[in-house]
Backbone as CSV, one residue per row, in Angstrom:
resi,resn,N_x,N_y,N_z,CA_x,CA_y,CA_z,C_x,C_y,C_z
1,MET,71.717,29.951,64.239,70.692,29.691,63.229,71.118,30.197,61.848
2,PHE,71.777,31.352,61.870,72.211,31.922,60.591,73.172,30.977,59.878
3,PHE,74.147,30.461,60.661,75.138,29.586,60.050,74.524,28.254,59.620
4,LEU,73.566,27.744,60.417,72.881,26.514,60.023,72.104,26.704,58.719
5,GLY,71.446,27.861,58.598,70.711,28.168,57.368,71.652,28.304,56.191
6,LEU,72.815,28.920,56.438,73.801,29.077,55.370,74.327,27.728,54.915
7,LEU,74.645,26.863,55.872,75.136,25.534,55.531,74.085,24.730,54.771
8,TYR,72.828,24.872,55.210,71.739,24.170,54.534,71.601,24.656,53.089
9,GLY,71.720,25.952,52.906,71.620,26.533,51.572,72.741,26.056,50.663
10,ILE,73.958,26.007,51.243,75.109,25.537,50.458,74.927,24.075,50.072
11,ARG,74.446,23.281,51.048,74.226,21.857,50.791,73.172,21.654,49.711
12,ARG,72.105,22.422,49.819,71.026,22.303,48.836,71.507,22.710,47.444
13,PHE,72.322,23.767,47.381,72.863,24.219,46.104,73.744,23.140,45.486
14,GLU,74.560,22.488,46.329,75.462,21.445,45.846,74.690,20.236,45.323
15,LEU,73.614,19.859,46.046,72.795,18.727,45.594,72.109,19.040,44.265
16,ASN,71.608,20.262,44.121,70.961,20.664,42.876,71.952,20.663,41.716
17,ARG,73.186,21.126,42.012,74.210,21.161,40.978,74.565,19.744,40.523
18,ARG,74.679,18.822,41.492,74.982,17.439,41.149,73.854,16.807,40.329
19,LYS,72.599,17.123,40.736,71.448,16.584,40.014,71.429,17.102,38.575
20,GLU,71.727,18.388,38.393,71.765,18.958,37.047,72.829,18.283,36.190
21,LYS,73.991,18.015,36.783,75.062,17.346,36.050,74.655,15.926,35.674
22,GLU,73.986,15.232,36.605,73.562,13.867,36.345,72.479,13.840,35.266
23,ASP,71.534,14.781,35.363,70.482,14.868,34.341,71.076,15.158,32.969
24,LYS,72.078,16.027,32.935,72.731,16.365,31.672,73.445,15.159,31.104
25,ARG,74.104,14.391,31.979,74.822,13.199,31.526,73.848,12.164,30.964
26,ILE,72.713,11.972,31.651,71.703,11.010,31.186,71.131,11.452,29.841
27,LEU,70.879,12.769,29.710,70.346,13.298,28.450,71.331,13.105,27.307
28,GLU,72.615,13.327,27.569,73.640,13.141,26.543,73.726,11.682,26.116
29,LEU,73.637,10.759,27.085,73.667,9.337,26.771,72.457,8.938,25.927
30,GLU,71.287,9.487,26.272,70.079,9.182,25.521,70.159,9.737,24.105
31,ASN,70.687,10.951,23.975,70.849,11.544,22.641,71.831,10.748,21.794
32,ASP,72.908,10.285,22.431,73.882,9.463,21.713,73.248,8.167,21.227
33,ARG,72.427,7.565,22.100,71.767,6.311,21.735,70.829,6.524,20.550
34,LYS,70.034,7.604,20.608,69.091,7.882,19.519,69.822,8.189,18.214
35,THR,70.930,8.917,18.332,71.708,9.253,17.137,72.249,7.995,16.470
36,LYS,72.760,7.056,17.278,73.277,5.808,16.737,72.169,4.997,16.079
37,GLU,70.981,4.968,16.717,69.855,4.235,16.155,69.426,4.834,14.818
38,LEU,69.370,6.168,14.758,68.968,6.835,13.527,69.981,6.596,12.412
39,ARG,71.267,6.593,12.764,72.290,6.333,11.758,72.166,4.918,11.206
40,GLN,71.906,3.971,12.105,71.742,2.586,11.666,70.504,2.448,10.780
41,ALA,69.406,3.115,11.191,68.177,3.055,10.400,68.366,3.729,9.051
42,SER,69.114,4.829,9.037,69.380,5.528,7.778,70.184,4.644,6.837
43,LYS,71.185,3.968,7.380,72.004,3.069,6.575,71.149,1.945,5.991
44,LEU,70.218,1.428,6.814,69.336,0.358,6.351,68.425,0.867,5.248
45,GLN,67.860,2.076,5.437,66.953,2.634,4.445,67.651,2.837,3.099
46,LEU,68.847,3.420,3.145,69.585,3.656,1.905,69.953,2.347,1.215
47,SER,70.185,1.307,2.015,70.530,0.006,1.431,69.356,-0.611,0.687
48,MET,68.135,-0.141,0.983,66.948,-0.688,0.326,66.661,-0.038,-1.018
49,LEU,67.319,1.081,-1.325,67.129,1.716,-2.617,67.809,0.890,-3.707
50,PRO,67.334,1.011,-4.942,67.963,0.255,-6.039,69.447,0.571,-6.141
51,LYS,70.246,-0.452,-6.320,71.694,-0.261,-6.420,72.086,0.400,-7.736
52,GLU,71.251,0.229,-8.757,71.542,0.820,-10.052,70.239,1.055,-10.814
53,ILE,70.302,1.949,-11.770,69.158,2.230,-12.615,69.030,1.117,-13.661
54,PRO,67.853,0.545,-13.832,67.720,-0.517,-14.831,67.943,0.001,-16.251
55,VAL,68.460,-0.849,-17.079,68.699,-0.488,-18.480,67.535,-1.012,-19.311
56,ILE,66.739,-0.086,-19.843,65.595,-0.418,-20.679,65.863,0.169,-22.065
57,PRO,65.798,-0.631,-23.124,66.222,-0.171,-24.461,65.609,1.149,-24.921
58,ASN,64.327,1.351,-24.682,63.667,2.547,-25.223,63.474,3.659,-24.194
59,LEU,64.114,3.516,-23.018,63.907,4.499,-21.957,65.232,5.008,-21.401
60,ASP,65.261,6.310,-21.102,66.379,6.945,-20.399,65.864,7.304,-19.009
61,ILE,66.461,6.726,-17.956,65.909,6.814,-16.596,66.936,7.416,-15.645
62,ALA,66.481,8.313,-14.762,67.344,8.878,-13.726,66.504,9.109,-12.472
63,ALA,67.140,8.970,-11.317,66.444,9.165,-10.042,67.361,9.874,-9.061
64,TYR,66.725,10.528,-8.073,67.483,11.267,-7.057,66.671,11.277,-5.772
65,MET,67.366,11.161,-4.637,66.705,11.289,-3.343,67.624,11.979,-2.344
66,GLU,67.060,12.947,-1.616,67.759,13.617,-0.521,66.815,13.656,0.673
67,THR,67.267,13.123,1.809,66.419,13.116,2.993,66.681,14.347,3.851
68,ALA,65.617,14.816,4.511,65.727,16.000,5.351,66.199,15.651,6.758
69,THR,66.067,14.401,7.166,66.521,13.944,8.476,67.341,12.685,8.270
70,GLU,67.846,12.131,9.380,68.656,10.931,9.253,67.871,9.790,8.594
71,VAL,66.589,9.698,8.894,65.740,8.686,8.294,64.527,9.380,7.695
72,GLY,64.431,9.374,6.385,63.323,10.045,5.737,62.197,9.089,5.400
73,GLY,61.131,9.657,4.829,59.975,8.846,4.485,59.806,8.650,2.998
74,ASP,60.754,9.097,2.179,60.646,8.927,0.734,61.245,7.590,0.301
75,TYR,60.816,7.152,-0.888,61.216,5.826,-1.362,60.979,5.749,-2.864
76,TYR,61.867,5.069,-3.569,61.610,4.761,-4.973,62.176,3.385,-5.287
77,ASP,61.620,2.783,-6.340,62.069,1.440,-6.694,61.660,1.143,-8.138
78,PHE,62.245,0.082,-8.687,61.982,-0.313,-10.070,61.783,-1.823,-10.140
79,CYS,61.090,-2.247,-11.194,60.944,-3.675,-11.447,60.660,-3.891,-12.927
80,ARG,61.401,-4.795,-13.538,61.132,-5.183,-14.919,60.507,-6.567,-14.900
81,SER,59.445,-6.743,-15.658,58.738,-8.021,-15.652,59.657,-9.144,-16.119
82,GLU,59.369,-10.330,-15.663,60.210,-11.475,-15.985,60.256,-11.753,-17.480
83,ASP,59.142,-11.455,-18.185,59.137,-11.669,-19.632,59.701,-10.474,-20.399
84,GLY,60.058,-9.394,-19.669,60.656,-8.224,-20.288,59.686,-7.329,-21.035
85,ASN,58.383,-7.579,-20.907,57.396,-6.822,-21.682,57.006,-5.487,-21.052
86,TYR,57.206,-5.341,-19.757,56.848,-4.065,-19.141,57.790,-3.709,-17.994
87,PHE,57.828,-2.411,-17.737,58.697,-1.830,-16.711,57.823,-1.066,-15.719
88,THR,58.045,-1.304,-14.437,57.251,-0.666,-13.395,58.166,0.123,-12.459
89,ALA,57.725,1.314,-12.084,58.467,2.132,-11.120,57.496,2.657,-10.072
90,VAL,58.022,2.930,-8.899,57.206,3.474,-7.828,57.992,4.576,-7.131
91,LEU,57.301,5.617,-6.708,57.901,6.676,-5.892,56.926,6.984,-4.779
92,GLY,57.415,6.981,-3.545,56.518,7.144,-2.407,57.010,8.118,-1.367
93,ASP,56.088,8.505,-0.496,56.365,9.467,0.577,55.556,9.046,1.796
94,ALA,56.227,8.484,2.792,55.548,8.039,4.009,55.213,9.221,4.903
95,THR,54.232,9.020,5.765,53.845,10.047,6.716,55.019,10.384,7.634
96,GLY,55.365,11.679,7.703,56.367,12.138,8.657,57.789,11.737,8.304
97,HIS,58.638,11.734,9.339,60.052,11.393,9.200,60.447,10.479,10.360
98,GLY,61.700,10.150,10.417,62.217,9.396,11.545,61.965,7.906,11.434
99,MET,62.007,7.239,12.576,61.962,5.779,12.612,60.666,5.217,12.047
100,ASN,59.533,5.842,12.390,58.253,5.333,11.896,58.176,5.393,10.375
101,ALA,58.625,6.517,9.813,58.617,6.648,8.354,59.560,5.627,7.725
102,GLY,60.721,5.408,8.348,61.658,4.416,7.846,61.055,3.018,7.850
103,MET,60.261,2.717,8.893,59.597,1.419,8.953,58.582,1.277,7.822
104,MET,57.827,2.361,7.537,56.850,2.319,6.458,57.533,2.109,5.100
105,VAL,58.702,2.708,4.933,59.469,2.507,3.702,59.869,1.035,3.567
106,SER,60.304,0.437,4.662,60.703,-0.977,4.638,59.536,-1.867,4.232
107,ILE,58.367,-1.592,4.811,57.176,-2.370,4.476,56.813,-2.195,3.004
108,SER,56.891,-0.955,2.537,56.517,-0.658,1.152,57.428,-1.359,0.157
109,LYS,58.703,-1.418,0.474,59.638,-2.105,-0.431,59.270,-3.581,-0.545
110,GLY,58.975,-4.192,0.594,58.600,-5.603,0.568,57.334,-5.845,-0.235
111,LEU,56.336,-4.968,-0.055,55.088,-5.116,-0.801,55.311,-4.922,-2.297
112,PHE,56.123,-3.927,-2.652,56.374,-3.671,-4.065,57.056,-4.866,-4.728
113,LYS,58.041,-5.426,-4.058,58.758,-6.568,-4.631,57.825,-7.763,-4.818
114,ASN,56.848,-7.916,-3.929,55.926,-9.037,-4.026,54.837,-8.829,-5.077
115,LEU,54.508,-7.561,-5.360,53.361,-7.270,-6.220,53.727,-6.786,-7.618
116,ALA,54.943,-6.271,-7.793,55.280,-5.577,-9.044,55.238,-6.468,-10.280
117,GLN,55.354,-7.786,-10.106,55.311,-8.691,-11.261,53.883,-8.959,-11.734
118,GLN,52.889,-8.525,-10.957,51.498,-8.711,-11.358,51.202,-7.892,-12.610
119,SER,50.484,-8.464,-13.558,50.246,-7.791,-14.833,49.203,-6.691,-14.754
120,ASP,48.336,-6.739,-13.743,47.260,-5.758,-13.604,47.669,-4.701,-12.574
121,LEU,47.945,-3.478,-13.038,48.371,-2.412,-12.122,47.264,-2.042,-11.136
122,GLN,46.007,-2.182,-11.545,44.881,-1.935,-10.639,44.941,-2.900,-9.457
123,TYR,45.281,-4.133,-9.739,45.412,-5.132,-8.676,46.578,-4.791,-7.758
124,VAL,47.671,-4.313,-8.327,48.850,-3.976,-7.534,48.525,-2.919,-6.490
125,ILE,47.900,-1.813,-6.904,47.632,-0.734,-5.945,46.544,-1.135,-4.952
126,SER,45.581,-1.943,-5.396,44.527,-2.401,-4.500,45.083,-3.305,-3.402
127,GLN,45.943,-4.231,-3.777,46.537,-5.141,-2.802,47.515,-4.414,-1.879
128,PHE,48.216,-3.438,-2.420,49.127,-2.625,-1.619,48.327,-1.931,-0.517
129,ASN,47.202,-1.326,-0.900,46.361,-0.620,0.056,45.792,-1.577,1.103
130,SER,45.291,-2.708,0.660,44.710,-3.694,1.575,45.736,-4.222,2.571
131,SER,46.956,-4.450,2.093,48.011,-4.975,2.974,48.360,-3.974,4.071
132,LEU,48.478,-2.691,3.702,48.779,-1.676,4.716,47.630,-1.544,5.717
133,LEU,46.395,-1.606,5.226,45.248,-1.526,6.124,45.237,-2.686,7.123
134,SER,45.589,-3.874,6.650,45.562,-5.051,7.521,46.587,-4.970,8.644
135,MET,47.622,-4.153,8.450,48.659,-4.004,9.479,48.266,-3.008,10.558
136,GLU,47.183,-2.253,10.320,46.667,-1.288,11.304,47.763,-0.330,11.775
137,LEU,48.366,0.341,10.815,49.475,1.257,11.104,49.027,2.704,11.310
138,GLN,47.742,2.990,11.170,47.248,4.347,11.304,47.681,4.954,12.642
139,PRO,48.101,6.239,12.673,47.960,7.265,11.637,49.128,7.339,10.643
140,MET,49.813,6.239,10.411,50.864,6.214,9.395,50.259,5.783,8.060
141,TYR,50.629,6.512,7.008,50.117,6.220,5.666,51.275,6.300,4.673
142,MET,51.015,5.829,3.445,52.035,5.869,2.405,51.448,6.465,1.135
143,SER,51.934,7.645,0.763,51.579,8.223,-0.530,52.480,7.593,-1.583
144,LEU,51.871,7.157,-2.694,52.640,6.454,-3.722,52.172,6.846,-5.113
145,CYS,53.101,6.807,-6.044,52.775,6.920,-7.457,53.383,5.719,-8.172
146,PHE,52.547,4.948,-8.842,53.000,3.823,-9.650,52.959,4.229,-11.116
147,LEU,53.973,3.838,-11.864,53.894,3.982,-13.312,54.380,2.688,-13.950
148,ARG,53.761,2.373,-15.049,54.144,1.176,-15.800,54.197,1.538,-17.274
149,ILE,55.244,1.096,-17.950,55.404,1.351,-19.375,55.439,0.008,-20.099
150,ILE,54.472,-0.162,-21.016,54.370,-1.373,-21.833,54.517,-0.938,-23.283
151,TYR,55.694,-1.177,-23.841,56.009,-0.720,-25.198,55.837,0.804,-25.259
152,ASN,54.826,1.322,-25.957,54.657,2.777,-26.056,53.447,3.267,-25.266
153,GLU,53.012,2.478,-24.300,51.860,2.864,-23.486,52.280,3.092,-22.039
154,LEU,51.791,4.189,-21.475,52.056,4.519,-20.083,50.796,4.310,-19.256
155,GLN,50.958,3.588,-18.149,49.902,3.473,-17.151,50.406,4.158,-15.884
156,LEU,49.578,5.024,-15.307,50.029,5.803,-14.155,48.883,5.971,-13.167
157,VAL,49.199,5.808,-11.896,48.200,6.019,-10.855,48.881,6.590,-9.617
158,GLY,48.266,7.611,-9.030,48.812,8.242,-7.834,47.863,8.120,-6.659
159,ALA,48.433,8.004,-5.476,47.648,7.940,-4.241,48.240,8.933,-3.249
160,GLY,47.648,10.118,-3.193,48.098,11.127,-2.234,49.398,11.808,-2.597
161,MET,49.829,11.720,-3.851,51.083,12.316,-4.294,50.845,13.632,-5.028
162,PRO,51.882,14.484,-5.146,51.775,15.667,-6.000,51.503,15.244,-7.447
163,PRO,51.017,16.150,-8.275,50.750,15.789,-9.679,52.011,15.277,-10.375
164,SER,51.814,14.303,-11.252,52.895,13.864,-12.134,52.867,14.729,-13.383
165,LEU,54.039,14.978,-13.955,54.135,15.801,-15.152,54.539,14.945,-16.339
166,ILE,53.856,15.144,-17.453,54.217,14.465,-18.700,54.443,15.528,-19.766
167,PHE,55.679,15.621,-20.222,55.994,16.538,-21.307,55.778,15.811,-22.624
168,GLN,54.865,16.337,-23.445,54.561,15.747,-24.737,55.400,16.443,-25.804
169,ASN,56.335,15.718,-26.351,57.313,16.320,-27.259,56.683,16.856,-28.546
170,LYS,55.723,16.126,-29.105,55.123,16.535,-30.373,54.398,17.877,-30.268
171,SER,53.691,18.074,-29.152,52.904,19.300,-28.987,53.594,20.340,-28.120
172,ASN,54.768,19.996,-27.577,55.491,20.897,-26.667,54.589,21.344,-25.516
173,ASN,53.836,20.384,-24.987,52.847,20.671,-23.949,53.113,19.797,-22.724
174,ILE,52.723,20.317,-21.543,52.874,19.545,-20.310,51.504,19.209,-19.741
175,MET,51.292,17.923,-19.473,50.076,17.482,-18.788,50.378,17.257,-17.311
176,GLU,49.454,17.646,-16.454,49.529,17.346,-15.032,48.541,16.238,-14.716
177,ILE,49.029,15.171,-14.103,48.177,14.039,-13.758,48.027,13.999,-12.238
178,GLU,46.841,14.342,-11.759,46.585,14.374,-10.324,46.441,12.955,-9.767
179,SER,46.723,12.805,-8.475,46.461,11.531,-7.813,44.958,11.256,-7.830
180,SER,44.602,9.993,-7.947,43.185,9.647,-8.038,42.572,9.294,-6.693
181,GLY,43.349,9.425,-5.623,42.806,9.103,-4.313,43.770,9.446,-3.193
182,PRO,43.396,9.139,-1.957,44.199,9.464,-0.775,45.387,8.526,-0.615
183,PRO,46.294,8.829,0.334,47.417,7.921,0.605,46.940,6.512,0.938
184,LEU,47.785,5.541,0.676,47.437,4.141,0.932,47.482,3.846,2.427
185,GLY,46.618,2.915,2.829,46.552,2.544,4.236,45.505,3.300,5.010
186,GLY,44.647,4.056,4.306,43.652,4.868,4.997,42.217,4.441,4.772
187,PHE,41.885,4.047,3.534,40.507,3.725,3.190,40.433,2.376,2.481
188,ALA,39.544,1.530,2.972,39.386,0.203,2.372,38.609,0.287,1.068
189,ASN,38.977,-0.556,0.113,38.245,-0.714,-1.150,38.119,0.583,-1.948
190,PHE,39.094,1.462,-1.814,39.043,2.701,-2.594,39.393,2.387,-4.049
191,ASP,38.648,2.970,-4.975,38.827,2.692,-6.397,39.809,3.697,-7.004
192,TYR,41.085,3.343,-7.021,42.106,4.204,-7.618,42.087,4.036,-9.134
193,LYS,41.976,5.143,-9.851,41.843,5.103,-11.303,43.215,5.088,-11.987
194,ILE,43.365,4.202,-12.957,44.582,4.116,-13.745,44.447,5.031,-14.956
195,CYS,45.425,5.908,-15.165,45.448,6.773,-16.348,46.312,6.110,-17.423
196,ASN,45.849,6.138,-18.669,46.552,5.507,-19.781,46.891,6.539,-20.844
197,TYR,48.147,6.502,-21.325,48.598,7.461,-22.335,49.518,6.769,-23.332
198,LYS,49.432,7.212,-24.583,50.358,6.755,-25.602,51.608,7.625,-25.565
199,LEU,52.758,6.983,-25.591,54.021,7.702,-25.526,54.665,7.802,-26.904
200,SER,55.385,8.906,-27.114,56.131,9.120,-28.353,57.578,9.443,-28.010
201,SER,58.441,9.322,-29.000,59.856,9.634,-28.793,60.021,11.075,-28.316
202,GLY,60.823,11.263,-27.275,61.062,12.596,-26.729,60.156,12.974,-25.580
203,ASP,59.106,12.184,-25.321,58.228,12.459,-24.181,58.996,12.246,-22.874
204,ILE,58.635,13.024,-21.864,59.310,12.944,-20.563,58.260,12.772,-19.467
205,ILE,58.491,11.814,-18.588,57.612,11.581,-17.434,58.380,11.982,-16.184
206,LEU,57.757,12.802,-15.352,58.419,13.293,-14.146,57.494,13.102,-12.954
207,ILE,57.934,12.328,-11.969,57.192,12.194,-10.723,58.123,12.557,-9.581
208,MET,57.564,13.182,-8.552,58.389,13.643,-7.433,57.565,13.708,-6.148
209,SER,58.255,13.726,-5.032,57.603,13.975,-3.756,57.448,15.481,-3.585
210,ASP,56.789,15.893,-2.504,56.511,17.323,-2.325,57.707,18.118,-1.793
211,GLY,58.859,17.447,-1.649,60.042,18.152,-1.165,60.513,19.253,-2.084
212,PHE,60.284,19.093,-3.412,60.689,20.164,-4.335,59.709,21.331,-4.335
213,PRO,58.436,21.151,-4.657,57.538,22.306,-4.715,57.380,23.033,-3.381
214,GLU,57.634,22.337,-2.260,57.478,22.966,-0.949,58.807,23.402,-0.330
215,ARG,59.874,23.391,-1.119,61.187,23.860,-0.648,61.113,25.341,-0.294
216,ARG,61.598,25.698,0.894,61.506,27.075,1.383,62.863,27.771,1.342
217,ASN,62.792,29.092,1.163,64.002,29.905,1.228,64.061,30.636,2.564
218,SER,64.987,31.567,2.709,65.161,32.279,3.974,63.965,33.156,4.322
219,GLU,63.128,33.474,3.334,61.931,34.293,3.562,60.695,33.426,3.791
220,LYS,60.889,32.106,3.944,59.800,31.157,4.160,58.894,31.014,2.932
221,GLU,59.384,31.413,1.769,58.615,31.284,0.536,58.905,29.919,-0.094
222,ILE,57.870,29.279,-0.644,58.074,27.994,-1.304,58.398,28.217,-2.783
223,ILE,59.143,27.279,-3.347,59.544,27.423,-4.742,58.345,27.254,-5.683
224,GLY,57.391,26.419,-5.317,56.138,26.318,-6.046,56.143,25.354,-7.223
225,TRP,54.943,24.998,-7.645,54.768,24.020,-8.705,55.030,24.608,-10.083
226,ASP,54.781,25.902,-10.254,55.028,26.533,-11.560,56.500,26.442,-11.953
227,LYS,57.387,26.478,-10.954,58.820,26.364,-11.231,59.145,24.995,-11.823
228,ALA,58.495,23.958,-11.311,58.728,22.613,-11.844,58.312,22.539,-13.306
229,ARG,57.173,23.116,-13.634,56.714,23.108,-15.022,57.683,23.880,-15.919
230,ALA,58.144,25.031,-15.424,59.045,25.867,-16.226,60.357,25.149,-16.511
231,ILE,60.900,24.471,-15.508,62.159,23.751,-15.695,61.984,22.654,-16.738
232,LEU,60.921,21.874,-16.600,60.717,20.752,-17.502,60.473,21.225,-18.941
233,THR,59.740,22.312,-19.097,59.455,22.845,-20.436,60.735,23.207,-21.177
234,GLY,61.729,23.690,-20.437,62.965,24.128,-21.071,63.999,23.048,-21.269
235,MET,63.634,21.772,-21.021,64.632,20.705,-21.078,64.243,19.586,-22.041
236,ARG,63.549,19.919,-23.114,63.083,18.892,-24.048,64.235,18.172,-24.744
237,ASP,65.386,18.835,-24.855,66.535,18.221,-25.525,67.539,17.617,-24.546
238,SER,67.187,17.589,-23.266,68.113,17.105,-22.235,67.867,15.635,-21.908
239,SER,68.893,15.012,-21.350,68.762,13.622,-20.903,68.028,13.588,-19.562
240,ALA,67.615,12.400,-19.155,66.942,12.248,-17.862,67.857,12.687,-16.720
241,ASP,69.120,12.335,-16.807,70.073,12.721,-15.766,70.246,14.240,-15.707
242,GLU,70.289,14.886,-16.843,70.425,16.342,-16.877,69.186,17.024,-16.297
243,ILE,68.027,16.443,-16.541,66.784,16.990,-15.991,66.803,16.914,-14.466
244,VAL,67.178,15.755,-13.937,67.252,15.585,-12.479,68.237,16.580,-11.872
245,LYS,69.404,16.714,-12.481,70.418,17.630,-11.951,69.931,19.080,-11.970
246,GLU,69.150,19.451,-12.965,68.633,20.817,-13.047,67.629,21.088,-11.927
247,PHE,66.819,20.101,-11.600,65.878,20.260,-10.486,66.617,20.360,-9.156
248,VAL,67.637,19.557,-8.982,68.432,19.615,-7.743,69.112,20.977,-7.625
249,LYS,69.659,21.470,-8.722,70.309,22.779,-8.736,69.323,23.882,-8.377
250,ALA,68.127,23.832,-8.962,67.115,24.850,-8.676,66.700,24.828,-7.213
251,SER,66.567,23.629,-6.651,66.198,23.497,-5.237,67.279,24.069,-4.337
252,ASP,68.535,23.751,-4.637,69.650,24.243,-3.823,69.771,25.764,-3.904
253,GLU,69.615,26.305,-5.102,69.725,27.755,-5.270,68.595,28.471,-4.556
254,TRP,67.408,27.915,-4.595,66.266,28.542,-3.929,66.426,28.500,-2.405
255,GLY,66.817,27.354,-1.880,66.945,27.199,-0.437,68.151,27.896,0.150
256,GLY,69.230,28.019,-0.631,70.442,28.656,-0.125,70.993,27.921,1.082
257,GLU,71.221,28.669,2.152,71.786,28.091,3.376,70.735,27.406,4.245
258,ILE,69.466,27.528,3.876,68.392,26.937,4.673,68.294,25.448,4.359
259,PRO,68.475,24.577,5.357,68.389,23.132,5.085,66.956,22.743,4.749
260,PRO,66.757,21.744,3.899,65.396,21.309,3.550,64.673,20.741,4.760
261,ASP,63.372,21.043,4.861,62.593,20.501,5.978,61.708,19.337,5.550
262,ASP,61.921,18.864,4.334,61.201,17.679,3.867,62.078,16.927,2.866
263,ASP,61.805,15.637,2.730,62.556,14.821,1.777,62.234,15.245,0.348
264,PHE,63.202,15.074,-0.528,63.059,15.454,-1.930,63.488,14.273,-2.789
265,THR,62.526,13.685,-3.492,62.809,12.551,-4.359,62.212,12.799,-5.729
266,LEU,62.954,12.423,-6.748,62.596,12.758,-8.129,62.920,11.586,-9.039
267,LEU,62.008,11.285,-9.956,62.227,10.250,-10.961,61.889,10.823,-12.331
268,ALA,62.844,10.787,-13.241,62.641,11.289,-14.601,62.838,10.136,-15.589
269,ILE,61.910,10.016,-16.529,62.004,8.984,-17.570,61.760,9.648,-18.914
270,LYS,62.703,9.495,-19.836,62.560,10.060,-21.171,62.485,8.918,-22.183
271,VAL,61.501,9.024,-23.067,61.323,8.017,-24.102,62.293,8.298,-25.244
272,LYS,63.045,7.289,-25.634,64.033,7.450,-26.696,63.357,7.401,-28.066
């Protein structure tokens, strides 16, 4: 009986060992498959970003995006009207990360391309919201900030985004423009308010996702919104590209060796 029990124990140990090896092999294959899918989705997402910054005579424009995972939920895009009278930009942040967020970015790009030529920005955001609602994607949503510049007038509206910053060169003052409503795709017939401002030479418009103000360091401290204001205040004589690079530098220095846990996207526009 002793030897039979010993043999049974050895046999059982061997079967368990084989099962563990097989489970490990299956897990590795599944991880490889997911990694390949994420890489393909990431490549697709990056291909949807503008290939180049548009050249607008009276505007200096720069943009930056860094994703926290293989497929992030941030997005930006540009459109110049066919008659050349106005310029429209969008910056967005989809719910979460990964494949679902990447899908929301794809949908948003298609909607923006279809709607951006519309002359009424109120109509653009309303139709954007209605289209997402009709797809019944909840609990996925899209936070977006639209801005439009018509000669020396700025139109801006946010939906679930961090405040936009406008540096007023004449007064050396920064205005914070809060979003006027929740992320798109959540509430039907929501009345998003368009903010209107007159622009002057040297004014700077800055919109970003929450990846910058919520960037954490090794002590789990966030860099905060006051840092964004301080950086922008000190860059009145800088180009849009220099402003973007300064924000990226500040984020990297604050985070150090800690990788970002959220996407970071930034759009800077300086009036010439």
